[in-house]
C-alpha positions as CSV (number, residue, x, y, z in Angstrom):
1,X,10.5,17.3,-24.7
2,X,12.9,18.9,-27.2
3,X,12.4,20.1,-30.8
4,X,14.8,18.4,-33.3
5,X,15.8,18.9,-36.8
6,X,13.2,16.8,-38.8
7,X,14.1,13.2,-39.5
8,X,12.0,11.1,-41.9
9,X,10.5,8.0,-40.5
10,X,8.6,5.3,-42.3
11,X,5.2,5.0,-40.6
12,X,2.2,3.1,-42.0
13,X,3.4,3.2,-45.6
14,X,4.5,6.9,-45.6
15,X,7.5,8.9,-44.7
16,X,6.6,11.3,-41.9
17,X,8.9,13.9,-40.3
18,X,9.6,13.5,-36.6
19,X,10.1,16.9,-35.1
20,X,9.9,16.2,-31.3
21,X,12.2,14.0,-29.1
22,X,11.0,12.9,-25.7
23,X,13.3,11.2,-23.2
24,X,12.7,10.1,-19.6
25,X,14.4,7.8,-17.1
26,X,12.6,4.6,-16.5
27,X,15.3,3.0,-14.2
28,X,18.4,4.3,-12.5
29,X,20.3,2.0,-10.1
30,X,22.0,5.1,-8.7
31,X,25.4,3.5,-9.1
32,X,26.4,2.3,-12.5
33,X,23.6,2.6,-15.1
34,X,20.3,4.2,-16.1
35,X,17.7,3.2,-18.7
36,X,15.8,5.8,-20.6
37,X,12.6,5.6,-22.7
38,X,12.5,7.7,-25.9
39,X,9.8,8.6,-28.3
40,X,9.9,10.6,-31.6
41,X,6.7,12.5,-32.6
42,X,5.4,14.5,-35.5
43,X,3.9,17.8,-34.6
44,X,5.1,20.6,-32.4
45,X,6.0,21.1,-28.7
46,X,2.6,22.8,-28.3
47,X,0.6,20.1,-30.2
48,X,2.1,16.6,-30.5
49,X,1.2,14.6,-33.5
50,X,1.7,10.9,-34.0
51,X,4.3,8.8,-32.1
52,X,6.5,7.6,-34.9
53,X,9.2,5.6,-33.0
54,X,10.0,4.6,-29.5
55,X,12.5,2.5,-27.6
56,X,14.9,2.3,-24.7
57,X,18.5,3.4,-24.3
58,X,20.9,2.2,-21.6
59,X,23.5,4.6,-20.2
60,X,26.5,3.1,-18.4
61,X,30.3,3.5,-17.9
62,X,31.8,6.9,-18.3
63,X,28.6,8.3,-19.7
64,X,26.7,7.4,-16.5
65,X,29.5,8.8,-14.4
66,X,29.4,12.1,-16.3
67,X,25.5,12.1,-16.2
68,X,25.3,11.4,-12.5
69,X,27.8,14.2,-11.6
70,X,26.6,16.8,-14.0
71,X,24.8,19.7,-12.4
72,X,22.4,19.8,-15.4
73,X,21.8,16.1,-15.7
74,X,18.6,16.7,-17.7
75,X,20.4,18.5,-20.5
76,X,23.2,16.0,-20.4
77,X,20.7,13.1,-20.8
78,X,18.9,14.7,-23.7
79,X,22.2,15.5,-25.5
80,X,23.5,12.0,-24.9
81,X,20.2,10.4,-26.1
82,X,20.1,12.6,-29.2
83,X,23.7,11.6,-30.0
84,X,22.9,7.9,-29.6
85,X,19.9,8.3,-32.0
86,X,21.8,10.6,-34.4
87,X,19.4,13.5,-33.8
88,X,20.1,17.2,-33.6
89,X,18.3,19.2,-30.9
90,X,17.4,22.7,-32.1
């Protein structure tokens, strides 16, 4: 999980700030693509609040090649996912 600059999300009739970005791989064909599940939460890294948004992201092409050859693939994946979702990791 990573802390992000807060983003407002409409949730049950109110705007709530998402502060936490979670991302993990749910499928990787080890050749051409990987699918990641993401969730955005209120709260802190120490005490998660409400899950405000979730979904899947598919990485393929040059992004997958760079990810699969990067010695720090976890950081690469988090940065890639944050960019796709227009989030800023802090």
